[in-house]
ROLO-875316 format. One line per 3 residues: their letters; for each residue x, y, z of C-alpha. Coordinates in nm, 3 decimals. Layout:
residues N
a) X,Y,Z | ... $
***
This chain:
residues 763
mlr) -1.092,-3.237,0.471 | -1.053,-2.848,0.466 | -1.365,-2.631,0.380 $
skt) -1.319,-2.268,0.256 | -1.532,-1.999,0.305 | -1.686,-1.820,0.008 $
eep) -1.383,-1.604,-0.140 | -1.516,-1.221,-0.178 | -1.381,-1.012,-0.482 $
nrt) -1.030,-0.828,-0.425 | -1.059,-1.044,-0.086 | -0.655,-0.990,-0.030 $
iiv) -0.602,-0.676,-0.061 | -0.512,-0.582,0.299 | -0.422,-0.917,0.419 $
rfq) -0.041,-0.851,0.350 | -0.071,-0.577,0.630 | -0.274,-0.750,0.862 $
svl) -0.044,-1.053,0.867 | 0.250,-0.782,0.981 | 0.030,-0.644,1.249 $
sln) -0.070,-0.984,1.381 | 0.286,-1.090,1.413 | 0.369,-0.736,1.579 $
iim) 0.169,-0.781,1.898 | 0.385,-0.782,2.202 | 0.348,-1.012,2.503 $
knr) 0.530,-0.901,2.811 | 0.416,-1.146,3.064 | 0.128,-1.096,3.170 $
sag) 0.056,-0.774,3.011 | -0.218,-0.971,2.798 | -0.450,-0.953,3.052 $
gdm) -0.287,-1.237,3.276 | -0.345,-1.510,3.029 | 0.044,-1.566,2.920 $
lei) 0.242,-1.722,3.230 | 0.628,-1.657,3.231 | 0.807,-1.986,3.044 $
kql) 1.080,-2.049,3.163 | 1.242,-2.328,2.946 | 1.201,-2.497,2.605 $
sfp) 1.291,-2.863,2.643 | 1.307,-3.088,2.346 | 1.505,-3.342,2.193 $
ads) 1.818,-3.304,2.037 | 1.764,-3.481,1.706 | 1.388,-3.352,1.622 $
ppl) 1.394,-2.993,1.752 | 1.018,-2.816,1.717 | 1.044,-2.616,1.434 $
svi) 0.713,-2.479,1.445 | 0.723,-2.416,1.825 | 1.038,-2.224,1.788 $
aaa) 0.949,-2.006,1.488 | 0.600,-1.940,1.675 | 0.769,-1.849,2.009 $
kla) 1.009,-1.614,1.784 | 0.774,-1.456,1.582 | 0.524,-1.365,1.922 $
rip) 0.870,-1.220,2.067 | 0.837,-1.491,2.365 | 1.139,-1.493,2.571 $
itt) 1.228,-1.884,2.629 | 1.575,-2.076,2.645 | 1.621,-2.427,2.523 $
dts) 1.733,-2.756,2.634 | 1.756,-2.995,2.436 | 1.787,-3.309,2.655 $
aaa) 1.395,-3.358,2.676 | 1.259,-3.691,2.536 | 0.968,-3.474,2.405 $
ptf) 0.853,-3.098,2.350 | 0.812,-2.964,2.672 | 0.742,-2.570,2.805 $
ifs) 0.834,-2.531,3.169 | 0.709,-2.254,3.390 | 0.874,-2.001,3.578 $
dgl) 0.640,-2.187,3.850 | 0.703,-2.499,3.769 | 0.411,-2.614,3.566 $
klh) 0.412,-2.818,3.237 | 0.299,-2.854,2.911 | 0.368,-3.140,2.674 $
gah) 0.398,-3.189,2.269 | 0.454,-2.964,2.009 | 0.095,-2.952,1.920 $
vll) 0.006,-2.852,2.263 | 0.250,-2.551,2.253 | 0.211,-2.471,1.938 $
ryi) -0.184,-2.425,2.025 | -0.108,-2.174,2.363 | 0.143,-1.971,2.179 $
grv) -0.132,-1.912,1.938 | -0.373,-1.877,2.235 | -0.191,-1.558,2.415 $
anl) -0.045,-1.405,2.106 | -0.357,-1.398,1.906 | -0.247,-1.589,1.651 $
ygq) -0.532,-1.912,1.676 | -0.818,-1.691,1.460 | -1.064,-1.503,1.505 $
say) -1.335,-1.665,1.567 | -1.407,-2.064,1.695 | -1.474,-2.146,1.332 $
esg) -1.127,-2.048,1.232 | -0.951,-2.232,1.556 | -1.117,-2.492,1.396 $
qid) -0.960,-2.496,1.051 | -0.620,-2.430,1.252 | -0.663,-2.756,1.426 $
ewl) -0.686,-2.905,1.093 | -0.407,-2.781,0.959 | -0.246,-2.860,1.232 $
eya) -0.307,-3.203,1.210 | -0.224,-3.220,0.832 | 0.168,-3.043,0.852 $
pvf) 0.294,-3.413,0.950 | 0.217,-3.496,0.587 | 0.513,-3.297,0.451 $
ltg) 0.735,-3.540,0.670 | 0.596,-3.822,0.448 | 0.830,-3.904,0.212 $
sef) 0.615,-4.014,-0.024 | 0.313,-3.788,0.017 | 0.560,-3.480,0.021 $
eta) 0.452,-3.340,-0.355 | 0.095,-3.447,-0.332 | 0.094,-3.208,-0.026 $
cny) 0.257,-2.940,-0.192 | -0.011,-2.986,-0.484 | -0.298,-2.972,-0.231 $
vdk) -0.195,-2.668,-0.008 | -0.052,-2.519,-0.399 | -0.418,-2.520,-0.506 $
yle) -0.587,-2.428,-0.198 | -0.384,-2.109,-0.177 | -0.460,-2.020,-0.516 $
krt) -0.692,-1.731,-0.441 | -0.562,-1.694,-0.064 | -0.282,-1.479,0.118 $
flv) -0.301,-1.676,0.484 | -0.449,-2.096,0.495 | -0.684,-1.927,0.769 $
gdc) -0.884,-1.601,0.721 | -0.732,-1.267,0.664 | -0.421,-1.295,0.900 $
lsi) -0.140,-1.455,0.989 | -0.208,-1.776,1.218 | 0.016,-2.061,1.341 $
adi) -0.151,-2.272,1.070 | 0.075,-2.095,0.826 | 0.365,-2.091,1.058 $
aiw) 0.291,-2.473,1.134 | 0.290,-2.556,0.716 | 0.591,-2.311,0.687 $
sal) 0.798,-2.489,0.922 | 0.691,-2.847,0.757 | 0.831,-2.701,0.467 $
agt) 1.113,-2.577,0.580 | 1.230,-2.863,0.798 | 1.293,-3.059,0.510 $
gqr) 1.534,-2.855,0.381 | 1.705,-2.931,0.028 | 1.413,-3.124,-0.087 $
wes) 1.165,-2.813,-0.067 | 1.477,-2.580,-0.171 | 1.444,-2.795,-0.489 $
lrk) 1.039,-2.775,-0.570 | 1.112,-2.381,-0.483 | 1.295,-2.298,-0.731 $
skn) 1.062,-2.506,-1.004 | 0.729,-2.379,-1.190 | 0.502,-2.599,-1.057 $
yqn) 0.373,-2.473,-0.718 | 0.406,-2.106,-0.800 | 0.065,-2.022,-0.526 $
lvr) 0.280,-2.225,-0.242 | 0.603,-2.086,-0.337 | 0.430,-1.753,-0.338 $
wfn) 0.291,-1.758,0.035 | 0.678,-1.920,0.174 | 0.830,-1.656,0.025 $
sis) 0.614,-1.351,0.181 | 0.624,-1.527,0.498 | 0.993,-1.561,0.462 $
aeh) 1.031,-1.208,0.328 | 0.844,-0.999,0.619 | 0.995,-1.173,0.891 $
sds) 1.305,-1.289,0.744 | 1.514,-1.200,1.083 | 1.354,-1.449,1.312 $
lne) 1.319,-1.714,1.063 | 1.639,-1.697,0.816 | 1.823,-1.742,1.247 $
ita) 1.561,-2.049,1.304 | 1.664,-2.221,1.006 | 2.038,-2.148,0.979 $
tyv) 2.000,-2.234,1.369 | 1.796,-2.587,1.316 | 1.742,-2.701,1.006 $
gkr) 2.128,-2.630,0.903 | 2.232,-2.826,1.207 | 2.040,-3.156,1.137 $
glg) 2.210,-3.167,0.751 | 1.876,-3.107,0.588 | 2.040,-2.871,0.340 $
kpv) 2.117,-2.493,0.330 | 1.906,-2.272,0.572 | 1.631,-2.102,0.382 $
tak) 1.688,-1.755,0.312 | 1.505,-1.428,0.245 | 1.690,-1.165,0.148 $
ske) 1.486,-0.858,0.318 | 1.611,-0.502,0.176 | 1.674,-0.234,0.305 $
peg) 1.409,0.041,0.212 | 1.502,0.296,-0.029 | 1.714,0.626,0.104 $
vnn) 1.837,0.473,0.397 | 2.195,0.483,0.223 | 2.278,0.144,0.253 $
qsk) 2.354,0.159,0.654 | 2.226,-0.103,0.851 | 1.944,0.065,1.050 $
gvn) 1.736,-0.006,1.406 | 1.404,-0.021,1.471 | 1.341,0.319,1.446 $
gdv) 1.537,0.376,1.198 | 1.853,0.451,1.331 | 2.226,0.272,1.285 $
sek) 2.295,0.100,1.525 | 2.572,0.095,1.767 | 2.755,-0.169,1.608 $
gka) 2.617,-0.101,1.236 | 2.440,-0.370,1.221 | 2.092,-0.398,1.124 $
gsr) 1.865,-0.400,1.406 | 1.642,-0.768,1.521 | 1.346,-0.667,1.403 $
ssy) 1.209,-0.513,1.110 | 1.258,-0.181,1.000 | 0.903,-0.061,1.012 $
evd) 0.846,-0.220,1.389 | 0.842,0.047,1.607 | 0.751,0.123,1.956 $
lpd) 0.501,0.361,2.074 | 0.603,0.601,2.373 | 0.438,0.476,2.697 $
aei) 0.172,0.272,2.483 | -0.015,-0.013,2.696 | -0.156,-0.284,2.474 $
gnv) -0.530,-0.242,2.529 | -0.502,0.145,2.609 | -0.443,0.306,2.308 $
rlr) -0.651,0.518,2.082 | -0.529,0.672,1.763 | -0.694,0.929,1.481 $
fap) -0.631,0.959,1.143 | -0.760,1.321,1.071 | -0.754,1.426,0.696 $
eps) -0.891,1.731,0.607 | -1.211,1.729,0.336 | -1.064,1.917,0.111 $
gfl) -0.901,1.714,-0.186 | -0.918,1.334,-0.198 | -0.680,1.094,-0.024 $
hig) -0.313,1.094,-0.164 | -0.059,0.813,-0.129 | 0.154,1.065,0.155 $
hsk) -0.155,1.026,0.329 | -0.216,0.661,0.301 | 0.116,0.612,0.504 $
aal) -0.010,0.802,0.747 | -0.384,0.649,0.796 | -0.198,0.254,0.702 $
lnq) 0.064,0.349,1.024 | -0.236,0.456,1.245 | -0.407,0.124,1.143 $
yfa) -0.063,-0.057,1.219 | -0.054,0.062,1.597 | -0.401,-0.006,1.638 $
qry) -0.411,-0.377,1.605 | -0.048,-0.400,1.731 | -0.126,-0.254,2.058 $
rgq) -0.498,-0.419,2.046 | -0.631,-0.006,2.049 | -0.881,0.153,1.883 $
liv) -0.882,0.369,1.586 | -1.086,0.638,1.506 | -1.124,0.884,1.137 $
rfd) -1.168,1.206,1.243 | -1.258,1.490,0.930 | -1.029,1.869,1.049 $
dtn) -1.331,2.054,0.879 | -1.176,2.393,1.028 | -1.156,2.554,0.665 $
pak) -1.500,2.631,0.467 | -1.340,2.756,0.215 | -1.181,2.455,0.088 $
esn) -1.446,2.194,0.202 | -1.736,2.001,0.092 | -1.910,1.693,0.178 $
efv) -1.792,1.526,-0.171 | -1.472,1.563,-0.060 | -1.565,1.359,0.285 $
dnl) -1.743,1.122,0.064 | -1.447,1.007,-0.123 | -1.208,1.053,0.128 $
lkd) -1.396,0.805,0.291 | -1.416,0.578,-0.003 | -1.073,0.579,-0.028 $
iet) -1.011,0.466,0.373 | -1.219,0.162,0.242 | -1.020,0.097,-0.060 $
lgi) -0.692,0.082,0.188 | -0.911,-0.175,0.423 | -0.882,0.082,0.696 $
kye) -1.048,-0.053,0.998 | -1.227,0.238,1.213 | -1.423,0.267,1.508 $
tvt) -1.624,0.561,1.430 | -1.607,0.866,1.257 | -1.611,1.200,1.404 $
yts) -1.543,1.579,1.252 | -1.389,1.829,1.435 | -1.688,2.092,1.330 $
dyf) -1.904,1.836,1.610 | -1.667,2.023,1.902 | -1.687,2.381,1.771 $
pdl) -1.896,2.494,2.106 | -1.675,2.328,2.320 | -1.375,2.516,2.091 $
mem) -1.556,2.873,2.104 | -1.596,2.857,2.523 | -1.235,2.702,2.569 $
aen) -1.153,3.010,2.355 | -1.324,3.270,2.598 | -1.209,3.076,2.888 $
lic) -0.853,3.145,2.761 | -0.966,3.514,2.719 | -1.099,3.562,3.024 $
qgk) -0.781,3.362,3.248 | -0.530,3.623,3.040 | -0.422,3.339,2.780 $
ayv) -0.580,3.498,2.456 | -0.607,3.837,2.319 | -0.808,3.962,1.996 $
ddt) -0.547,4.115,1.776 | -0.637,4.360,1.481 | -0.352,4.399,1.342 $
pre) -0.335,4.313,0.936 | -0.218,4.029,0.851 | 0.111,4.095,0.663 $
qmq) 0.202,4.336,0.955 | 0.134,4.073,1.198 | 0.338,3.775,1.023 $
ker) 0.690,4.016,1.038 | 0.620,4.085,1.360 | 0.595,3.740,1.421 $
mdg) 0.929,3.658,1.252 | 1.109,3.954,1.439 | 0.965,3.824,1.769 $
ies) 0.775,4.179,1.809 | 0.449,4.220,2.050 | 0.148,4.308,1.952 $
kcr) -0.032,4.660,2.051 | -0.296,4.485,2.118 | -0.121,4.218,2.320 $
nns) -0.199,4.390,2.676 | -0.587,4.477,2.589 | -0.764,4.426,2.904 $
vee) -0.990,4.093,2.940 | -1.250,4.321,2.863 | -1.172,4.497,2.544 $
nmk) -1.077,4.153,2.399 | -1.435,3.966,2.523 | -1.602,4.303,2.350 $
lwk) -1.394,4.256,2.019 | -1.430,3.843,2.057 | -1.815,3.937,2.003 $
emi) -1.783,4.149,1.721 | -1.614,3.827,1.569 | -1.883,3.576,1.632 $
vgs) -2.157,3.757,1.438 | -1.928,3.866,1.194 | -1.906,4.240,1.191 $
erg) -1.720,4.450,1.014 | -1.562,4.575,1.296 | -1.498,4.155,1.373 $
lqc) -1.345,4.078,1.013 | -1.044,4.272,1.075 | -0.963,4.083,1.407 $
clr) -0.823,3.763,1.495 | -0.799,3.578,1.827 | -0.433,3.497,1.934 $
gkl) -0.270,3.258,2.219 | -0.024,3.479,2.464 | 0.251,3.235,2.446 $
dmq) 0.613,3.347,2.390 | 0.669,3.649,2.180 | 1.078,3.618,2.222 $
dln) 1.081,3.221,2.190 | 1.375,3.104,1.933 | 1.043,2.844,1.865 $
ksl) 0.837,3.093,1.626 | 0.540,2.851,1.654 | 0.495,2.977,2.003 $
rdp) 0.523,3.333,1.915 | 0.145,3.420,1.992 | 0.001,3.152,1.699 $
vyy) -0.359,3.267,1.583 | -0.647,3.065,1.733 | -0.989,3.181,1.538 $
rcn) -1.065,3.391,1.222 | -1.378,3.532,1.075 | -1.451,3.350,0.766 $
pvp) -1.817,3.409,0.707 | -1.836,3.135,0.433 | -2.108,2.866,0.515 $
hhr) -1.975,2.558,0.662 | -2.067,2.198,0.442 | -2.211,2.072,0.784 $
igs) -2.381,2.335,0.946 | -2.389,2.580,0.725 | -2.396,2.971,0.829 $
kyk) -2.431,2.894,1.173 | -2.062,3.015,1.242 | -1.902,3.365,1.124 $
iyp) -1.551,3.228,1.310 | -1.367,2.919,1.303 | -1.107,2.759,1.492 $
tyd) -0.732,2.686,1.330 | -0.583,2.360,1.263 | -0.317,2.458,1.583 $
fac) -0.562,2.500,1.791 | -0.821,2.255,1.733 | -0.619,1.996,1.730 $
pfv) -0.455,1.955,2.079 | -0.807,2.025,2.193 | -1.047,1.743,2.058 $
dak) -0.742,1.489,2.043 | -0.750,1.550,2.416 | -1.118,1.567,2.442 $
egi) -1.192,1.235,2.225 | -0.944,1.024,2.442 | -0.637,1.018,2.142 $
tha) -0.360,0.918,2.346 | -0.087,0.905,2.082 | -0.146,1.148,1.768 $
lrs) 0.074,0.993,1.470 | 0.221,1.364,1.299 | 0.452,1.418,0.997 $
sey) 0.794,1.517,1.066 | 0.718,1.845,0.912 | 0.511,1.934,1.225 $
hdr) 0.802,1.924,1.429 | 0.894,2.279,1.484 | 0.508,2.301,1.608 $
naq) 0.508,2.007,1.858 | 0.614,2.247,2.149 | 0.352,2.440,2.038 $
yyr) 0.087,2.158,2.073 | 0.191,2.068,2.380 | 0.172,2.415,2.540 $
iqe) -0.154,2.506,2.384 | -0.306,2.167,2.562 | -0.113,2.297,2.874 $
dmg) -0.283,2.629,2.879 | -0.605,2.438,2.814 | -0.552,2.263,3.109 $
mrk) -0.631,1.920,2.953 | -0.449,1.582,2.929 | -0.131,1.545,2.777 $
vli) -0.117,1.367,2.427 | 0.192,1.196,2.330 | 0.300,1.311,1.950 $
yef) 0.480,1.006,1.747 | 0.669,1.142,1.434 | 0.666,0.981,1.153 $
srl) 0.842,1.104,0.777 | 0.659,1.242,0.526 | 0.626,0.997,0.211 $
nmv) 0.747,1.202,-0.104 | 0.768,1.101,-0.442 | 1.015,1.157,-0.721 $
ytl) 0.845,1.390,-0.994 | 0.527,1.410,-0.773 | 0.355,1.727,-0.623 $
lsk) 0.157,1.554,-0.276 | 0.013,1.958,-0.175 | -0.382,1.997,-0.252 $
rkl) -0.361,2.338,-0.313 | -0.133,2.249,-0.634 | -0.350,1.936,-0.694 $
lwf) -0.632,2.128,-0.696 | -0.505,2.384,-0.951 | -0.437,2.099,-1.187 $
vqn) -0.777,2.066,-1.173 | -0.985,2.401,-1.189 | -0.761,2.460,-1.448 $
gkv) -0.851,2.132,-1.703 | -0.527,1.979,-1.699 | -0.627,1.713,-1.554 $
dgw) -0.949,1.457,-1.564 | -1.017,1.510,-1.226 | -0.934,1.441,-0.861 $
ddp) -0.926,1.002,-1.039 | -0.664,1.102,-1.255 | -0.440,0.856,-1.377 $
rfp) -0.168,1.116,-1.327 | -0.238,1.247,-0.969 | -0.083,1.073,-0.706 $
tvq) -0.436,1.022,-0.483 | -0.566,0.659,-0.412 | -0.832,0.712,-0.654 $
giv) -0.555,0.830,-0.951 | -0.337,0.551,-0.858 | -0.549,0.264,-0.826 $
rrg) -0.746,0.345,-1.145 | -0.392,0.348,-1.307 | -0.327,-0.019,-1.233 $
lkv) -0.205,-0.001,-0.868 | -0.295,-0.318,-0.656 | -0.365,-0.199,-0.308 $
eal) -0.169,-0.521,-0.189 | 0.145,-0.329,-0.357 | 0.092,0.022,-0.172 $
iqf) 0.051,-0.120,0.128 | 0.392,-0.332,0.104 | 0.524,-0.029,-0.024 $
ile) 0.464,0.207,0.272 | 0.526,-0.042,0.517 | 0.907,-0.101,0.389 $
qga) 0.920,0.257,0.483 | 0.789,0.214,0.819 | 0.717,0.472,1.105 $
skn) 1.111,0.614,1.022 | 1.223,0.950,1.118 | 1.436,0.960,0.790 $
lnl) 1.278,1.199,0.527 | 1.356,0.970,0.202 | 1.237,1.071,-0.160 $
mew) 1.106,0.769,-0.338 | 1.064,0.659,-0.691 | 0.814,0.508,-0.805 $
dkl) 0.977,0.247,-0.999 | 0.993,0.073,-0.646 | 0.624,0.071,-0.671 $
wti) 0.528,0.000,-0.984 | 0.792,-0.316,-0.928 | 0.611,-0.433,-0.631 $
nkk) 0.276,-0.415,-0.797 | 0.424,-0.626,-1.166 | 0.486,-0.919,-0.947 $
iid) 0.132,-0.917,-0.781 | -0.004,-0.890,-1.084 | 0.139,-1.079,-1.371 $
pvc) 0.138,-1.420,-1.240 | -0.237,-1.382,-1.229 | -0.365,-1.141,-1.493 $
prh) -0.480,-1.273,-1.798 | -0.278,-1.223,-2.148 | -0.424,-1.073,-2.475 $
tav) -0.291,-0.963,-2.822 | -0.326,-0.599,-3.003 | -0.157,-0.501,-3.318 $
iee) -0.052,-0.111,-3.362 | -0.307,-0.021,-3.592 | -0.095,0.266,-3.793 $
rrv) 0.116,0.067,-4.094 | 0.000,-0.278,-3.953 | 0.152,-0.516,-4.165 $
lli) -0.068,-0.809,-4.351 | 0.114,-1.128,-4.346 | -0.070,-1.385,-4.630 $
ltn) 0.005,-1.770,-4.555 | -0.044,-1.917,-4.818 | -0.055,-2.285,-4.717 $
gpd) -0.316,-2.170,-4.447 | -0.617,-2.283,-4.342 | -0.862,-2.193,-4.630 $
epf) -1.147,-2.193,-4.419 | -1.089,-2.002,-4.057 | -1.111,-2.260,-3.704 $
vri) -1.116,-2.151,-3.370 | -0.902,-2.286,-3.077 | -0.998,-2.251,-2.702 $
ipr) -0.651,-2.132,-2.524 | -0.564,-2.040,-2.181 | -0.548,-1.651,-2.068 $
hkk) -0.268,-1.739,-1.908 | -0.062,-2.049,-1.978 | 0.075,-2.065,-1.593 $
yeg) -0.242,-1.981,-1.418 | -0.561,-2.146,-1.492 | -0.826,-1.917,-1.281 $
age) -0.773,-1.666,-1.553 | -1.033,-1.851,-1.749 | -0.991,-1.909,-2.165 $
kat) -1.025,-1.750,-2.457 | -1.129,-1.839,-2.841 | -0.910,-1.757,-3.108 $
tft) -0.944,-1.773,-3.470 | -0.686,-1.929,-3.743 | -0.693,-1.764,-4.058 $
kri) -0.481,-1.761,-4.354 | -0.438,-1.351,-4.320 | -0.270,-1.245,-4.028 $
wld) -0.192,-0.902,-3.898 | 0.128,-0.789,-3.758 | 0.267,-0.456,-3.605 $
hdd) 0.495,-0.252,-3.835 | 0.753,-0.246,-3.608 | 0.794,-0.638,-3.611 $
aks) 0.705,-0.685,-3.988 | 1.036,-0.424,-4.138 | 1.205,-0.627,-3.903 $
isv) 1.223,-0.969,-4.068 | 1.443,-1.071,-4.384 | 1.297,-1.277,-4.659 $
dee) 1.326,-1.666,-4.595 | 1.368,-1.586,-4.237 | 1.221,-1.852,-4.010 $
vtl) 0.986,-1.665,-3.756 | 0.734,-1.802,-3.427 | 0.387,-1.690,-3.450 $
mdw) 0.290,-1.704,-3.096 | -0.014,-1.980,-2.980 | 0.027,-2.072,-3.327 $
gna) 0.407,-2.216,-3.483 | 0.694,-2.101,-3.715 | 0.593,-1.970,-4.067 $
ivk) 0.908,-1.835,-4.319 | 0.818,-1.559,-4.461 | 0.897,-1.577,-4.875 $
eis) 0.790,-1.243,-5.027 | 0.826,-0.894,-4.869 | 0.689,-0.565,-5.076 $
rdq) 0.757,-0.249,-4.992 | 0.611,0.126,-5.050 | 0.830,0.400,-5.228 $
dgn) 0.970,0.546,-4.925 | 1.093,0.143,-4.860 | 0.805,0.090,-4.582 $
vtq) 0.684,-0.277,-4.545 | 0.310,-0.312,-4.697 | 0.300,-0.667,-4.706 $
ltg) 0.417,-1.011,-4.676 | 0.406,-1.370,-4.771 | 0.505,-1.686,-4.648 $
vlh) 0.400,-2.039,-4.530 | 0.368,-2.209,-4.243 | 0.582,-2.422,-4.111 $
leg) 0.446,-2.562,-3.786 | 0.701,-2.845,-3.774 | 0.977,-2.622,-3.709 $
svk) 1.138,-2.542,-3.390 | 1.064,-2.229,-3.192 | 1.341,-2.245,-2.996 $
ttk) 1.567,-2.201,-3.323 | 1.430,-1.841,-3.420 | 1.529,-1.506,-3.321 $
lkl) 1.171,-1.358,-3.380 | 0.863,-1.432,-3.156 | 0.560,-1.228,-3.298 $
twl) 0.193,-1.193,-3.198 | -0.037,-1.176,-3.442 | -0.417,-1.098,-3.507 $
pet) -0.612,-1.279,-3.737 | -0.743,-1.081,-4.029 | -1.152,-1.097,-3.898 $
sel) -1.463,-0.825,-3.854 | -1.492,-0.955,-3.469 | -1.137,-0.743,-3.391 $
vnl) -1.192,-0.472,-3.143 | -1.048,-0.113,-3.160 | -0.856,-0.037,-2.852 $
tlv) -0.674,0.285,-2.720 | -0.401,0.250,-2.557 | -0.248,0.524,-2.323 $
gfd) 0.056,0.587,-2.188 | 0.086,0.883,-1.923 | 0.427,1.116,-1.809 $
yli) 0.468,1.288,-1.481 | 0.318,1.623,-1.471 | 0.602,1.843,-1.372 $
tkk) 1.002,1.756,-1.501 | 1.182,1.775,-1.206 | 1.230,1.493,-0.951 $
kle) 1.207,1.737,-0.608 | 1.084,2.129,-0.643 | 1.331,2.343,-0.398 $
ege) 1.227,2.572,-0.158 | 1.025,2.857,-0.285 | 1.045,2.718,-0.628 $
dfl) 0.714,2.756,-0.852 | 0.559,2.400,-0.975 | 0.424,2.637,-1.267 $
dvl) 0.763,2.669,-1.380 | 0.823,2.273,-1.442 | 0.493,2.178,-1.587 $
npn) 0.550,1.882,-1.832 | 0.301,2.003,-2.125 | 0.307,1.635,-2.259 $
trf) 0.161,1.395,-2.042 | -0.095,1.168,-2.207 | -0.020,0.969,-2.512 $
eta) -0.286,0.791,-2.690 | -0.196,0.534,-2.947 | -0.443,0.334,-3.180 $
alg) -0.472,-0.076,-3.241 | -0.688,-0.355,-3.282 | -0.710,-0.633,-2.977 $
dsn) -0.861,-0.972,-2.995 | -1.218,-1.074,-2.977 | -1.222,-1.180,-2.626 $
mrn) -1.148,-0.800,-2.525 | -1.493,-0.760,-2.569 | -1.554,-0.901,-2.234 $
lkr) -1.304,-0.738,-2.026 | -1.519,-0.476,-1.764 | -1.388,-0.162,-1.606 $
gev) -1.075,-0.235,-1.368 | -1.005,-0.548,-1.532 | -0.572,-0.573,-1.572 $
lql) -0.449,-0.751,-1.843 | -0.104,-0.820,-2.018 | -0.097,-0.731,-2.403 $
erk) 0.163,-0.967,-2.513 | 0.527,-0.770,-2.584 | 0.341,-0.477,-2.487 $
gyf) 0.322,-0.449,-2.128 | 0.069,-0.423,-1.859 | -0.273,-0.236,-1.901 $
icd) -0.588,-0.195,-1.669 | -0.964,-0.124,-1.889 | -1.088,0.192,-1.775 $
vpf) -1.359,0.218,-2.048 | -1.486,-0.133,-2.156 | -1.658,-0.278,-2.495 $
trp) -1.968,-0.082,-2.558 | -2.033,-0.086,-2.941 | -1.839,-0.188,-3.246 $
sks) -1.776,0.189,-3.334 | -1.637,0.323,-2.998 | -1.294,0.211,-2.852 $
ivl) -1.237,0.018,-2.563 | -0.946,0.262,-2.344 | -0.671,0.084,-2.179 $
fai) -0.444,0.272,-1.942 | -0.093,0.195,-1.934 | 0.030,0.042,-1.662 $
pdg) 0.426,0.111,-1.527 | 0.628,-0.227,-1.478 | 0.877,-0.031,-1.227 $
rqq) 1.170,0.044,-1.530 | 1.152,0.403,-1.601 | 0.966,0.359,-1.954 $
tvl) 0.671,0.569,-2.012 | 0.479,0.347,-2.224 | 0.372,0.442,-2.600 $
k) 0.494,0.790,-2.554 $
***
């Protein structure tokens, strides 16, 4: 009945973020282009509330009052017009709130799901319907397309409306994909959906209301927060999710934003927050997002960084209109600088840098501040050609040297720099500072709102003042808190030190907080997006734990990643099963017992098998143990060397034994030549201190040991692993394949993926 388009690899990595964006589009009366009439009232029968209509209206934030005296669900509009029928009302909300698909085909798919939803209310068909949708969602995050639609709302409401019946199935392990999907929607929109189920499902006696606990973002000190991260007046949580905030003076369809990284390094987790928040607001307000490279410092920048930043932006799923460069505006910026000189709003200063910094701190005016326009223009031309005299000078804005905000004390606008630019070569010998270029280019490109982290707070007044002096349109600044992580350096200058000094493999090293680094270590982008969304656009300064991010990641990879077996090579112990198979035989078993999509693997059974030494030394004579994926065995003899280390075990298979009675469940490998060599790599933090204090040198807290390698043997199926594939080694943790199998003499390299339990694997 339902047709699906072909799934692309990793298609779901961005859709959870998009679901939030879709729901957070504000529809205020006719602000969406005149399509939406003001709904005065929703009427429906008291004994059968249209849960899907109520949920859709609530999530789309369409204000309605209810009346339970009508014979059928009805919208009554302010001008007296009416619409009747639950599906009609649901489709109406879908159209006006942009929840009705991104194409005519998707709209048709949504219609199919709306017709299918009543099946859940048929007692005999309920579990059949659950099974059908569970399989359908195996590789999908939403029912239709890449973002939430009224199809999801209709099926969610149908399940929630059955009350205890669905709650009972929800606790089972039979419908993992369906439960994952249901819980995701419930958690992301818990405020609205909990209220609806508590009001309507509970009243109908259909069991306990569906609850989805909404955890406070870490660092809010357990205080209830409003939409801007502030404690509400009565100490109660705001009615919207913590990440749902409003841009000042933003209008639907009239918002233009920019994500403007400097191409002096790779994108790191802190930049990711800025990029995702810009996309969030652009989609919420149906606006535009551009990527602009702030390339004003040729000494630090390169085309390599540009290429990798674009790669990282694509990895995050950022959708942008175009790519621009600050260097595109160099001629305009020079013209503006000359205009300011002629207007007496800027001057050329040859004060030595250290003296200039001291004078700014002390509020002392430069001796050059009152030079004539002619003298300033003469020195400006020396700067342009990069002469010896020009190299001694810089251009400063004439703002206010007495202002308490020191950023307004005549900031530098231009400096000489004879280094060739990575895009335009040696054309220029002078380059604008970020403080001068940013407000100009923002206004020039029609940016309506500039998102900046709160570390720039003191420079906001400077930004506005410079735009004012330039005579340009004011761009509104919206602040959000910088994302800081424990034991982590986010300064590109400090990260560059590790690269240049060979302390890491490169910018994509798995110990680095770069997007490429954490993805290489096994983090799913979906987990990063979810983690950052939970921080939202709050202005609270948070020092976040990595454990929380890795815990989210574990919940994403565990249900789907295949299982394999490895034995640590050092002091591995041979177990001889005297009644084991005389000839090895092979069984085909699932790579994941609860996820068919993980595929199958071949397991060889022999009478001689390898165990980890740590497992072997914990076994007693005559103890019955369980060999995973085989059955029980009883150990009869234990051989040890002169130091007391276990060197060999002898036992018998006891396959009729109960696995429930054994204390030890052991992983094992057959003694065959088909086993592969593994190098298991664990990592630790690059520094030993959670947070560097002001002025503290990171070189004083370097961690001397951050990489740990362990040799192991792996099952033969691991020859087929691909680079970037995530797996679980039974009883050892999660890993990502960094170097796949090439030949027997070369090891497969697996990086340990943290699981949020504050343990360095294989240390």
